[in-house]
C-alpha distance (Angstrom), angle and dihedral (degrees) to the residues before:
residue distance angle dihedral
X1 . . .
X2 3.74 . .
X3 3.88 122.1 .
X4 3.86 90.3 -116.6
X5 3.90 89.3 53.2
X6 3.70 90.1 50.6
X7 3.77 93.7 50.5
X8 3.76 91.3 50.0
X9 3.79 91.4 49.5
X10 3.83 91.0 51.0
X11 3.71 91.7 49.0
X12 3.69 89.9 48.9
X13 3.73 91.1 57.3
X14 3.65 103.5 39.0
X15 3.86 93.9 104.6
X16 3.75 92.4 40.5
X17 3.81 93.3 103.4
X18 3.82 91.9 50.6
X19 3.72 90.6 49.4
X20 3.84 94.5 50.8
X21 3.74 88.3 49.1
X22 3.71 91.6 52.1
X23 3.71 93.3 48.2
X24 3.79 91.5 51.4
X25 3.93 89.9 49.8
X26 3.77 89.0 49.6
X27 3.76 95.2 48.1
X28 3.77 88.6 56.0
X29 3.79 90.7 59.1
X30 3.91 99.2 44.9
X31 3.80 118.8 92.4
X32 3.82 119.4 -133.3
X33 3.90 105.9 -95.1
X34 3.77 112.9 -102.3
X35 3.78 91.0 -120.0
X36 3.80 89.8 64.8
X37 3.73 99.0 44.5
X38 3.84 120.4 100.8
X39 3.82 110.8 -98.1
X40 3.81 118.6 -103.9
X41 3.69 117.8 -87.9
X42 3.81 94.6 31.3
X43 3.81 97.6 -81.8
X44 3.74 119.2 157.3
X45 3.75 100.1 -142.1
X46 3.79 137.8 41.9
X47 3.71 124.7 -132.3
X48 3.84 114.9 -76.4
X49 3.95 88.6 -139.6
X50 3.70 127.3 -146.3
X51 3.83 123.7 -8.8
X52 3.81 119.0 -152.6
X53 3.85 115.5 -159.3
X54 3.74 136.0 179.1
X55 3.87 121.8 -116.9
X56 3.93 89.5 -81.8
X57 3.76 94.1 52.2
X58 3.77 97.9 -103.9
X59 3.77 112.1 149.5
X60 3.82 112.9 -113.1
X61 3.72 97.9 173.8
X62 3.86 142.9 -15.3
X63 3.83 113.9 -147.0
X64 3.83 121.6 -163.4
X65 3.78 101.2 161.4
X66 3.73 139.8 51.3
X67 3.84 92.3 -110.9
X68 3.82 88.5 71.7
X69 3.77 92.1 -119.5
X70 3.85 118.8 150.6
X71 3.65 108.9 -112.8
X72 3.82 147.2 162.7
X73 3.74 136.9 179.8
X74 3.85 109.3 -100.7
X75 3.74 120.2 -111.3
X76 3.81 106.3 -107.3
X77 3.86 89.4 -132.6
X78 3.81 87.5 67.0
X79 3.84 93.5 70.7
X80 3.86 90.6 79.0
X81 3.84 96.5 34.3
X82 3.86 130.2 114.6
X83 3.78 85.5 -103.5
X84 3.88 91.1 59.2
X85 3.93 88.2 47.1
X86 3.77 92.8 47.7
X87 3.85 90.9 49.8
X88 3.90 88.2 52.1
X89 3.74 91.6 47.9
X90 3.82 92.4 46.1
X91 3.88 101.4 41.6
X92 3.75 112.3 13.9
X93 3.79 120.6 10.7
X94 3.87 93.1 -179.6
X95 3.78 93.7 49.0
X96 3.91 92.7 119.7
X97 3.86 93.5 54.4
X98 3.87 109.7 31.6
X99 3.87 121.4 88.2
X100 3.78 94.3 -126.2
X101 3.87 99.1 -66.9
X102 3.73 118.4 61.0
X103 3.88 112.6 -131.4
X104 3.77 90.2 -169.1
X105 3.73 93.0 51.0
X106 3.83 92.1 47.3
X107 3.81 90.5 52.2
X108 3.80 91.1 46.9
X109 3.80 90.6 49.4
X110 3.80 93.2 45.5
X111 3.89 91.5 48.6
X112 3.89 88.4 49.7
X113 3.74 94.7 47.2
X114 3.90 93.0 48.1
X115 3.73 92.7 56.5
X116 3.84 113.3 98.1
X117 3.86 113.9 -102.5
X118 3.72 95.3 13.8
X119 3.75 122.8 130.8
X120 3.87 120.9 -127.7
X121 3.87 114.0 -81.2
X122 3.71 124.9 -157.6
X123 3.86 127.4 -137.4
X124 3.85 101.4 -161.0
X125 3.74 115.9 154.6
X126 3.87 124.1 -151.4
X127 3.86 87.9 -103.5
X128 3.91 88.2 53.3
X129 3.79 91.0 49.8
X130 3.73 90.5 47.6
X131 3.93 88.0 52.0
X132 3.84 88.9 51.1
X133 3.84 92.5 48.7
X134 3.84 94.3 53.4
X135 3.77 97.8 35.8
X136 3.81 110.6 27.1
X137 3.70 118.1 -154.6
X138 3.83 140.1 178.6
X139 3.79 116.7 -83.8
X140 3.77 94.0 -111.6
X141 3.82 133.9 117.7
X142 3.89 90.5 -101.1
X143 3.77 89.8 46.7
X144 3.92 89.9 50.3
X145 3.80 89.8 49.9
X146 3.70 92.0 50.2
X147 3.77 90.6 50.7
X148 3.85 92.0 52.0
X149 3.80 90.5 49.2
X150 3.73 91.3 51.6
X151 3.78 90.5 48.0
X152 3.82 88.3 56.7
X153 3.72 89.7 50.1
X154 3.88 90.6 48.9
X155 3.78 91.7 52.4
X156 3.73 92.4 48.6
X157 3.84 90.7 57.3
X158 3.81 105.4 34.7
X159 3.74 132.8 45.0
X160 3.79 122.3 -127.4
X161 3.83 96.4 -93.7
X162 3.79 90.1 49.6
X163 3.88 90.5 49.7
X164 3.86 90.5 49.1
X165 3.69 91.7 49.7
X166 3.82 91.5 49.1
X167 3.81 92.4 49.0
X168 3.80 89.7 50.4
X169 3.70 89.3 53.0
X170 3.81 103.3 39.7
X171 3.89 106.8 29.1
X172 3.82 119.5 101.9
X173 3.87 113.2 -110.6
X174 3.71 95.0 174.5
X175 3.86 145.3 -28.0
X176 3.72 106.4 -36.5
X177 3.77 90.2 -8.4
X178 3.81 115.3 118.2
X179 3.76 120.9 -177.3
X180 3.76 135.4 2.0
X181 3.77 96.7 -83.9
X182 3.69 95.5 54.1
X183 3.78 91.7 47.6
X184 3.84 94.1 45.8
X185 3.83 91.4 51.4
X186 3.87 92.4 41.9
X187 3.79 96.7 45.7
X188 3.73 104.5 27.7
X189 3.83 105.8 19.4
X190 3.72 95.4 -124.6
X191 3.94 141.5 82.7
X192 3.75 116.0 -85.6
X193 3.78 94.2 -110.9
X194 3.81 90.3 60.8
X195 3.91 94.6 54.0
X196 3.74 117.6 123.4
X197 3.87 118.5 -125.7
X198 3.82 91.2 -96.2
X199 3.70 91.7 47.3
X200 3.83 92.5 46.7
X201 3.86 88.3 50.2
X202 3.73 92.0 48.9
X203 3.77 91.3 53.9
X204 3.68 94.9 45.5
X205 3.86 88.3 54.7
X206 3.79 95.0 58.2
X207 3.81 107.5 73.6
X208 3.85 90.9 66.7
X209 3.88 90.6 68.0
X210 3.85 113.1 -16.3
X211 3.77 93.1 165.6
X212 3.73 88.9 56.5
X213 3.76 100.8 42.5
X214 3.79 99.5 44.7
X215 3.84 95.4 70.2
X216 3.88 134.1 85.1
X217 3.83 89.2 -107.5
X218 3.81 91.1 49.1
X219 3.88 99.0 54.1
X220 3.80 93.5 88.9
X221 3.83 93.2 51.6
X222 3.78 91.6 43.7
X223 3.87 91.7 52.3
X224 3.68 91.8 47.3
X225 3.87 90.3 52.2
X226 3.83 92.3 42.9
X227 3.84 91.2 51.1
X228 3.94 92.7 48.0
X229 3.76 89.3 52.5
X230 3.71 91.2 49.4
X231 3.74 92.7 53.8
X232 3.81 89.8 46.8
X233 3.81 90.3 53.3
X234 3.85 89.4 48.7
X235 3.80 90.7 51.4
X236 3.83 89.6 52.4
X237 3.83 90.9 53.1
X238 3.74 96.5 -108.0
X239 3.85 96.0 116.3
X240 3.85 126.8 36.8
X241 3.79 122.3 -135.2
X242 3.81 94.4 -96.5
X243 3.78 94.0 48.4
X244 3.75 92.0 49.3
X245 3.77 93.2 49.3
X246 3.83 90.6 50.0
X247 3.79 93.6 46.8
X248 3.76 93.2 49.9
X249 3.81 93.5 58.4
X250 3.78 93.8 45.9
X251 3.79 109.3 111.9
X252 3.68 123.5 -130.4
X253 3.86 112.8 -105.1
X254 3.78 116.5 -99.6
X255 3.68 91.0 -129.9
X256 3.79 91.2 69.8
X257 3.85 87.2 85.6
X258 3.80 105.5 93.8
X259 3.79 92.5 15.9
X260 3.78 89.5 -79.0
X261 3.86 88.2 -75.0
X262 3.89 116.0 153.1
X263 3.80 114.9 -152.4
X264 3.74 92.9 -22.3
X265 3.82 94.7 173.6
X266 3.76 92.9 54.5
X267 3.97 93.4 47.0
X268 3.83 88.1 49.1
X269 3.80 93.5 45.1
X270 3.87 91.0 52.1
X271 3.78 94.5 42.9
X272 3.83 93.1 50.2
X273 3.80 92.5 47.8
X274 3.78 95.7 -114.1
X275 3.66 94.7 132.6
X276 3.82 96.3 45.2
X277 3.71 136.4 -62.5
X278 3.85 113.2 -9.6
X279 3.82 105.5 -102.1
X280 3.89 116.9 -111.6
X281 3.75 125.5 -127.1
X282 3.77 136.4 47.2
X283 3.82 97.8 -84.2
X284 3.91 121.4 49.2
X285 3.77 116.5 -171.0
X286 3.76 114.3 -156.7
X287 3.75 127.5 -161.1
X288 3.81 92.4 -121.8
X289 3.80 116.9 136.6
X290 3.82 107.1 -146.1
X291 3.88 97.0 -156.6
X292 3.77 88.6 52.4
X293 3.69 93.5 44.3
X294 3.77 90.3 55.4
X295 3.90 90.8 49.8
X296 3.82 91.9 50.2
X297 3.88 93.7 45.7
X298 3.76 89.9 50.8
X299 3.83 91.0 48.0
X300 3.78 94.8 50.5
X301 3.87 90.6 48.0
X302 3.75 91.1 49.0
X303 3.83 92.3 48.8
X304 3.66 95.2 47.6
X305 3.73 90.6 48.6
X306 3.78 91.9 50.1
X307 3.81 89.4 52.6
X308 3.70 95.5 45.5
X309 3.88 93.5 104.4
X310 3.79 87.4 56.8
X311 3.83 88.2 59.1
X312 3.85 92.8 -106.4
X313 3.72 110.0 149.2
X314 3.73 106.5 161.8
X315 3.78 138.8 52.5
X316 3.79 138.7 168.4
X317 3.82 137.4 -173.6
X318 3.75 140.5 -177.2
X319 3.83 131.0 -168.5
X320 3.88 121.4 -158.0
X321 3.72 134.7 -172.6
X322 3.72 104.7 -113.1
X323 3.75 95.5 -142.8
X324 3.86 101.9 44.1
X325 3.81 100.7 19.4
X326 3.77 89.8 -129.0
X327 3.82 117.1 157.5
X328 3.77 111.1 -110.1
X329 3.72 99.6 171.5
X330 3.78 131.4 12.2
X331 3.78 126.9 -174.5
X332 3.71 116.1 172.2
X333 3.82 97.1 178.8
X334 3.66 141.1 -0.9
X335 3.77 95.5 -112.4
X336 3.90 117.8 18.7
X337 3.80 92.2 -161.8
X338 3.78 96.2 51.7
X339 3.76 120.5 109.7
X340 3.74 92.2 -90.0
X341 3.73 99.4 14.4
X342 3.81 95.0 114.7
X343 3.84 90.3 67.0
X344 3.77 105.7 104.3
X345 3.80 108.7 -129.6
X346 3.86 90.1 -172.9
X347 3.77 91.1 65.6
X348 3.77 98.9 29.1
X349 3.76 121.2 112.6
X350 3.81 111.8 -109.8
X351 3.82 137.4 158.3
X352 3.86 104.6 -101.9
X353 3.90 93.3 -152.4
X354 3.87 115.6 -163.4
X355 3.77 93.5 -6.1
X356 3.81 91.4 90.2
X357 3.95 92.3 57.8
X358 3.90 93.9 85.8
X359 3.81 88.9 54.7
X360 3.83 90.5 52.3
X361 3.83 89.8 50.0
X362 3.94 89.1 47.1
X363 3.80 91.7 54.0
X364 3.81 90.3 49.7
X365 3.86 90.7 48.6
X366 3.87 88.4 46.6
X367 3.78 91.2 52.1
X368 3.90 88.7 46.9
X369 3.84 90.2 -122.1
X370 3.80 91.4 129.9
X371 3.70 145.8 3.5
X372 3.76 130.7 -158.6
X373 3.68 96.5 -81.1
X374 3.85 95.4 44.6
X375 3.97 113.4 124.1
X376 3.80 114.2 -121.0
X377 3.82 125.0 -171.1
X378 3.78 116.2 -111.0
X379 3.80 91.4 -176.4
X380 3.87 134.3 120.7
X381 3.89 110.4 -70.8
X382 3.72 133.0 176.8
X383 3.86 121.5 -155.0
X384 3.76 128.4 -174.6
X385 3.77 117.9 -131.7
X386 3.88 140.8 158.1
X387 3.82 91.0 -79.6
X388 3.78 95.2 45.8
X389 3.74 131.8 -96.3
X390 3.83 118.3 -6.1
X391 3.76 116.4 -153.9
X392 3.83 109.1 178.3
X393 3.80 121.7 -153.4
X394 3.80 131.8 -171.9
X395 3.79 124.3 -106.0
X396 3.84 92.4 -109.7
X397 3.84 91.3 48.2
X398 3.83 93.4 -121.5
X399 3.81 130.7 115.8
X400 3.74 108.0 -141.1
X401 3.85 97.2 -163.7
X402 3.88 120.6 -135.4
X403 3.83 108.6 2.9
X404 3.83 131.1 174.9
X405 3.86 115.5 -106.6
X406 3.80 89.9 -116.8
X407 3.76 91.4 55.0
X408 3.83 94.3 42.5
X409 3.80 91.8 52.4
X410 3.80 93.9 40.6
X411 3.77 91.2 54.5
X412 3.76 93.2 40.4
X413 3.87 93.1 -126.0
X414 3.72 112.2 -174.2
X415 3.81 101.5 -152.0
X416 3.79 98.9 57.5
X417 3.77 92.2 48.5
X418 3.90 92.9 51.6
X419 3.84 89.6 45.2
X420 3.89 89.2 50.8
X421 3.85 93.0 49.0
X422 3.83 91.1 47.6
X423 3.90 89.1 51.4
X424 3.82 92.0 47.9
X425 3.78 92.1 45.5
X426 3.90 122.1 -108.1
X427 3.75 88.1 -114.5
X428 3.76 93.5 56.7
X429 3.86 91.0 46.3
X430 3.89 91.8 50.5
X431 3.82 89.3 47.7
X432 3.72 89.5 51.9
X433 3.68 96.5 44.1
X434 3.87 87.6 52.8
X435 3.82 88.8 51.4
X436 3.79 89.8 54.5
X437 3.70 88.3 57.3
X438 3.89 106.0 -93.0
X439 3.82 92.7 132.4
X440 3.86 90.1 154.9
X441 3.84 88.5 76.1
X442 3.84 92.8 91.4
X443 3.81 100.5 152.4
X444 3.75 127.6 94.4
X445 3.88 123.7 -88.4
X446 3.79 89.1 -111.7
X447 3.67 90.7 54.6
X448 3.81 91.6 58.4
X449 3.86 102.2 31.3
X450 3.71 122.7 -177.4
X451 3.84 90.7 -43.1
X452 3.90 84.9 81.6
X453 3.77 86.1 84.4
X454 3.89 87.0 64.9
X455 3.77 92.8 49.2
X456 3.80 99.0 -94.7
X457 3.80 90.7 156.7
X458 3.75 134.4 73.8
X459 3.83 120.3 -107.2
X460 3.83 138.0 161.3
X461 3.72 123.0 -102.7
X462 3.77 88.4 -129.3
X463 3.84 89.4 56.5
X464 3.73 90.0 50.4
X465 3.81 92.3 51.8
X466 3.69 93.8 48.1
X467 3.78 94.1 49.0
X468 3.77 90.3 53.5
X469 3.95 92.3 43.3
C-alpha cells in the first residue's frame, strides 16, 4: 500500500469515531419498530392475514400487510436451517459476531471505494437490511446512517436467532413476496424448512436483487449465483460432495418466472377494492380457473411477442362466465415483472375502436329504427362538432354506397355507424352505452360527438367484456 493511499484512508476515517458515537446516541432514542415487537397478549405469532384462492381452493397469495405483499411469519425452526446459513454466507458472513453494523465490512467497502476506477460498494448487514425492510428510508447518506442506528437498536433488543427469524419474516424475496415462508410456498410449493439444499441456496440468493433474478432473463444469473453459493457452503463443510453434486444439477423451478405470482393483477384489484367492495374475512375464494389462466397468460405473451416488430409491447385479457359474469381468467400484462408490467391493462382506460359499433346497432334495433335488412348510407358525410367538422371514412378508403345494416356491421364500415349514431342522437347513444356498463364514459355527449360510434372515448377492457357477456 502506498503512502498516498494510506493518507487517503486515514483522512477518510478521521470522523469515524464521531460517526460511531452519533450512531450509538441515535440508537438510544429510537423505539423498536412495531413489526419487531412481541404481539399483544404474549402470543408468539402474528396473523397470517388474508388468503386469496382460486375456484378450486389453490392458494394464489397470502397478504399480511397494506402493501399487498404476500407474507407469512417464518417458522422458528428455520432460524437454524440451511437456508439461514446460506443467507449468512451470501449476505453477511460476520452476522453472528457483529453488533448490527460490520466494521470489517465498512473498512472493506471504504477501501474498495477509494481505489481509482472502482464503483461504490455497500456494507449492509442482515440487521441493516432488516431495519430497511421494517422502516424504509431514502437511499441517501442520512438514510443509511439512520438505518445503521436502527440496526444497533435492533441488536440491543433482540438476540441473533430472533433477528434471523425477523429477517426471514420481513425481508423482501421478490416482487410482492415478503419473507422466506411466502417465497418458499410461492416459488417451490413447500414450507422453508422442507427446502432442498439447491432450493435453499436459490432462496438465499434472491434478496440481493429479487426484481432482476425472478425474470426469464435473470434465470442464468440466478443459477450462477446459486451454484457459487452452494460451492461456498461445501467449502465450509455444510454440504458433502454427493449433496453438492446433486444440488448443482437440480434445475430452477419454472414458476420462478414472474416471481411465482399467479394472477397478480386480479388479486391486487380485489384487494384494493377496484372490482367492488373489498371482501371480508381471512380467506377469499375467487372464481379463477388456474388451467384457463395459464392458457390465457401464454396466449397474451405469444401475441405480444408476435407483434413486437410492430412496436407492440403490452397486452391484456379477461375471460368471464357469460351467465354469472364471474372472472375466470385475468391477465393485466404480458409480463408482470417488466418495466411497466404492473400496470393493469384490464382496468386501464383505452379507446375501444370499432368494438363499440355493435352496441350502436343494438340501440337502433331496440329503438326500432332499423332491422337487419335496412339500407344505410355509406356515402360522404360531414358533421359539425366541438372540434370542427367530422368527415368519417372507412378503413379501406372506399365509400360503398347504400348497404344493408347487416352488411355494414359485418364489414365494420365506419360511415354507416357514424350516420346511425347521429340519427339516434349522440346523447341517446351515450346513455345507452352507460346502460350497457360503460360507466367510464364520463364526458358529455358534445365532447364525444358521433365519433363515439367508432370508439372515440376511453373505456376499460373489463367493461367491454362485461358488456359483451
